[in-house]
Residue, then its C-alpha position, 0 to 999 in steps of 0.5 A: m364703798d368705805d371700810n365701815e360699810g363694808a363691815k356691816n354688810k359682812i355682820k349682815l351677811i353672817a347674820a342672814y347665814e345664821e338665820l338659815c343654820l338656825k331654821y335648817s338645824t345647820n343640816y349641810s345638805t338642806l342647806w345645799s339645796f337651798f343655795q341650789a334653789s336660787n338663780l343668785d350667787a351666795e351673797q345675794t342669797l343669803l341677802k335676799a333670804g329675810h329680815v336680819e336687823s334683830t339677828v345682827e342685834k343677837l349676833i353683836l350680842e353674842a360675838g361682839e362687833e369688834h370681834l365680827r368686824e375681824v372675822g372674814v367669810l368663805l363662801k362656797g362658790d367665791e373664789k376664795y373658798p377652798e379649792l379643795m372643799n369644791n369636791v367635798k359632799n355636803s360641805p359648809q355652805l360658809l366657812y368663817f376665818l381669821g387670819n390669811p385665808d392664802l394659806l389654802k392655797t398652798k400645799t396643805i397637809a393634816i396631822i392628827g392623833s389622841r388628844e391623851a397622847s403619849f411621850e413617844g406620840q409627841q416625840r413623833a409628831h414634832k418630828i413629822a411635823k418639823l420634816l414636812i415644814e421643810h418640805d414647805y407643807t402647811l400644817v393643818s390640825g385641831l388646835a385640841d389637846g395633845i398631838d394637835t397642839i404639839v403640830h400647831q406649835t412645831a409649825v410655828l417654832s420651826g417658822g412654818n405656817t399652820i391652819a387650825v380648824i376649830g370645833t367652836p365658834t371663831h370667838k370661843s375656844y376648847p380646851k380653854k387653856n389654848s385660848s392665847f395660842q389660838n388667838y395668835i394662830s388668828r393673827n399669824h396663821l389661820l383659823i377656821s370654823q364652821i360653827p354659827y355663833l347663834y346656833y352654838s350659844g342656843q344649845s347645850y355643851k353635849a348637843n354642840s360636842r357634835f361639830f367636833p367629828e364634823r370639823n374633821a370632814t372640813m379638816s380633811g377637806i382643806s388637806k391634801a391628805t391626813v397623817i395619823i400619828e397615834a389613835k385607839d381603837k375608838s378614838g375620835t381621830l378615826t372619824q377624820a380617817r373615815h372621812a379622808i377615805r371617803q373624800g378621796r384624800k391620801l391618808f398616812i398611818l405611822n407604822s408604830c400603829f401597826e406595830d402596836k398589837t392591841l389595834t385593829w384599825p391600822n390594818e382595817y385602813l390599810k385595806l381601804g387604801a391607806v399608806k404606812v409610813n416608815d420614813i418621811s418619803d412615804i408621805t411625800n412621794n405619796i402625794n400629788 
C-alpha cells in the first residue's frame, strides 16, 4: 500500500470513529460496549461500522486534508496504544496524535497546577520539571496557561521530552496564544487529543468545556504519576487528582500546598494515599 492509499484509509478510519462519536455522544462506556460486541479488531470494527464517504467530506472541510494526513491514531488494542491506559476504565477507544508516539513508552510523569499561577508556583514548577528531566522523565501536561505551559517550556529548554494532552481537537488550540508552541510540540515532541473533530465543531463552546476535565483522566492515565504544584480548593487541577487516585496512580503534592492553611484539599488527598513532597527524592523514590 502506497503512502497516498494509506492516508486515505486512515482518514476513512477517523471518519468511521467520528460517526460513532456523533451517534453515542462520545460516551466512552457505550463506545467500549460497541467494540466489545464485535468479534473483529478495532480497525476492522470501525471500517465495517457504516458508510463514511459523506463523513470524510465533512471531516476534510472541518480539519483540512493536509492536517488529517499528518494526524496519527492510536486504537485501543493496538500495540501502539498507551500500555498504561489499558487498565483505565472507559478510556477512549481512539486517541489522535501528532509527533512521536514512542514517548508514551518512556518514563512519563504529569505535572499540573493553577492556570493563574503564583510567582512562587511558577518557580517551583520550573525547578521540579528540570529535576525530573534530569532523572530522564518525560513530562506530561495540558498546555494550559500557567503551570502547564511552564512545564512544557522547561522540558523543551532543558533538552528533555514532553507530551501535551489538549482539551480541543488537534487542529484547534486553547489558549490561542499557545498555538505556535502547540505546533512546535506536535512536530518535535508529542501532542495527544481524544476529542473528535465533528462532534466538537457541532457543539457550543460551553458544551465543549467538558472535554477539559475528561482529558485530565487521559493525562493521568498515560502517566506513572501526577505531581501537583499548586491549586485552590475548587481548582480544575483536582479533577486529575481524583482520577489519579481512582486509576491507582501515585499522586504527589508539594509541601507548599500543605503550608497554605487556607486549603483543605491537600490533607484530604494525603488521607487517600497522596505523598507530600519536600525533596525530589520523595518523588523518584516512590515511583515503580
